[in-house]
Structures are given as C-alpha cells and as structure tokens.
C-alpha positions as CSV (number, residue, x, y, z in Angstrom):
1,M,3.8,-15.6,11.8
2,I,3.2,-13.3,14.7
3,D,4.2,-9.6,14.4
4,I,5.7,-8.5,17.8
5,S,6.3,-4.9,16.7
6,S,4.6,-2.4,19.0
7,D,2.5,0.7,18.3
8,I,4.5,3.6,19.7
9,S,1.4,5.6,20.4
10,T,-0.1,3.0,22.7
11,T,3.1,1.7,24.4
12,K,4.2,5.2,25.6
13,T,1.3,5.1,28.1
14,V,2.5,1.7,29.5
15,K,4.7,2.2,32.5
16,V,6.7,-0.9,33.4
17,L,8.4,-1.8,36.7
18,V,11.1,-4.4,36.1
19,V,11.9,-6.8,39.0
20,E,15.2,-8.7,38.4
21,D,18.0,-9.3,40.9
22,E,20.8,-9.6,38.2
23,Y,21.7,-6.0,37.3
24,I,23.0,-6.7,33.8
25,L,19.8,-8.7,32.9
26,A,17.6,-5.9,34.3
27,I,19.4,-3.2,32.2
28,N,19.2,-5.4,29.1
29,L,15.5,-5.9,29.6
30,Q,15.0,-2.2,30.2
31,E,16.8,-1.3,27.0
32,S,14.8,-3.9,25.1
33,L,11.5,-2.6,26.4
34,E,12.4,1.0,25.8
35,S,13.4,0.2,22.2
36,L,9.9,-1.1,21.7
37,G,8.5,2.2,23.0
38,Y,7.6,1.2,26.6
39,T,8.5,3.4,29.6
40,V,10.5,1.6,32.3
41,V,9.8,3.6,35.5
42,D,12.4,1.7,37.6
43,I,14.1,-1.5,38.4
44,A,13.8,-3.4,41.7
45,D,16.1,-6.2,42.8
46,T,13.9,-7.7,45.6
47,A,10.2,-8.3,46.2
48,E,10.2,-5.9,49.1
49,A,11.7,-3.1,46.9
50,A,9.2,-3.9,44.1
51,I,6.3,-3.5,46.5
52,E,7.6,-0.2,47.8
53,K,8.3,1.2,44.3
54,A,5.0,-0.1,42.9
55,T,3.2,1.7,45.7
56,V,4.8,5.0,44.9
57,L,5.2,4.8,41.1
58,R,1.9,3.0,40.3
59,P,3.2,1.2,37.1
60,T,0.8,-0.2,34.5
61,L,2.7,-3.5,34.5
62,I,5.2,-5.2,36.8
63,L,7.5,-7.6,35.0
64,I,9.0,-10.1,37.4
65,C,11.9,-12.2,36.0
66,S,13.3,-15.3,37.5
C-alpha cells in the first residue's frame, strides 16, 4: 500500500500553479492541494494566462488538468 500523506515541512516550499478551465474543478483541486500542505499561488484558465502567471509567480510546479 502506498502512503500518499505529505510531509508539511517539505510541501510548504512547493508553490503550485493550477491550470484548469472549469472553475469549480480548479477550486476543488486548490482546496485538495492546500489540505495536503501545498501552496497554490494562482489558478489560470488558459494556456496564455498560465504562461503569463508562471513568468511572474515562478511556481515550483505547474499542474495542467484536462
């Protein structure tokens, strides 16, 4: 069995940019990630917006949903 729990001390340094065009799904994903201790820096709803936000915010991870 795989343990998917996260270590809060390491996940606090992980900044995530979520790219999802359906608002409700994006918010749900943000809440899930934050409950695991990750920091969601923003949500983008298009590829163009994601590129602009990533350039400014410099996230550790960009999560693109489809």
